[in-house]
Structure formats: C-alpha cells, structure tokens
N, C-alpha and C positions, 0 to 999 in steps of 0.2 A: 464131147468135142475136145480135141487136143488143145491145150492153152499154148499160145505163142506170144512173144513179147511184141510190142507195138511197132518196134523196128523191123522185126521179121515179117510181121503182117504187111507192112508196106511192100516188102519184096514179093510176097505171095500176091498181093493186090495188083501189082504190075503186070503179071502173068495171068491174071484172071480175065475169062472172056468178058466182053462188054455186054451189058444188058440194055435193052430198049425198054424205056418207059412207056406206058400208054399215054396216048393223047386224051385230051378232054372228050373227044368224040367217042372214044372206047370205054368210057366210064359210065355205068348204069346209075343215074340219078334218080330213078323212078321210085325208089323207096325213101328218099329224103323228102320231108315236108316242106311244102312251100310256105314262105312268111309273108304275111300281108305287110302293107306299108306302115301300119299301126303297130305291129309286132317290131318291125325295123327301127321305128322311132324310139322305142323303149330300151333299146340297147344304148348303155353308157359306158364310157371308159373309167375304169376303176383307178382312182388316184393318178398322180403324176408319173407312175411307172416305178420301176425298181430303183432304189437308191444306189448311188455309186458304189463300187466294191473297191475301196481305196480312195486316194485323194482326188482321183479323176476317173470319171465314169468309163467303163469300157465300151468299146464300139462294136456294135452289132453287125456281123457279117454272116455270110452264107458260103459254105464250101461243100463241094462233092467228095465224099470218102467211100471207098469200097466198103461193102457190108461187112466183110471179114476184119477189116481195120477198126470199124466203128465198134463191132461185137468185142474185140479184144480189148479195146480201150475201156469200154464199160465194164468188162470183167475185171481189169485191173483196178480200175476206180472204185468198183464195189469192194474189192478186197481191201483197199486202202481207206475206204470208207469216206470217199470224197466223190463229188460230182464228176462225170466224165468230161465235161467241158472245163472244169477246173484242172484236171489232169492234162487236158490238151493244152491249155494255157500254161502249165508248169513245163511241160515238154518244149513249148516254143520259147518260153523265157529261157530255159537252159540252153537251148540251140543258139539264141541270140547273144547270150552272155559269153559263149564260146567263139562267136563269129568275130572275124577281123576284117572289117570293110576295106575294100581297095580304095585307092586315091580317087578314083573316078567316082564311086558311089559316095565317098565322103564329100565331095564337091557338089553333088547334086542336092545335098541338104541345105 
C-alpha cells in the first residue's frame, strides 16, 4: 500500500464512499458463550484506571475516522515509535498552537 501523510489521507477520506455498519441484529452472536450471573459477579475493575498523562488527566473521547486515515496515522506512529493516539494528540496540539481564535470564540470562554 502506498504511504501518504495524515493530511493527504484526510483529503482522500473526504472523497471515499460511506460504509454502512451492521446493526446488532445483523451480528451472529451464536458462538459467544453465555455468562452466568455468578460469572458476571466475579468481574472486577482493576485499579483506579490509568494515571494522568501530565499534570491533568486527558479526557476520553470517541471520534469517527476514515479507515485510510487511521491506517496512515498508525503507520506514521509506528515509524516514529509512538502510539497512534499520541500522534493524533501531537497533531491536534500543533494545530491549536497555530490557531488564532476570533474575538467571538474568545468571548465564549
């Protein structure tokens, strides 16, 4: 597969056809074992969760990204030997450091 930058991947993703995800009705769960109430009671959360990365804990979010964009980001992150989510964070930090908020946006804060 040809490697492209994350920025070029965004351009490609905008022109990519939309894919329809299957609904829960369309998924065959017949091979998944059923868990008893006793088994469910045995599950426990391990620890308080991940420690903060820096002085303030990062906020967990969910975003939708075109598969080609995610694949490109993962490849770049692997080359740089960092996690792809860390790479996304770096890209976003770089963007906001260059961003000049308008007066209207500054007033909302």
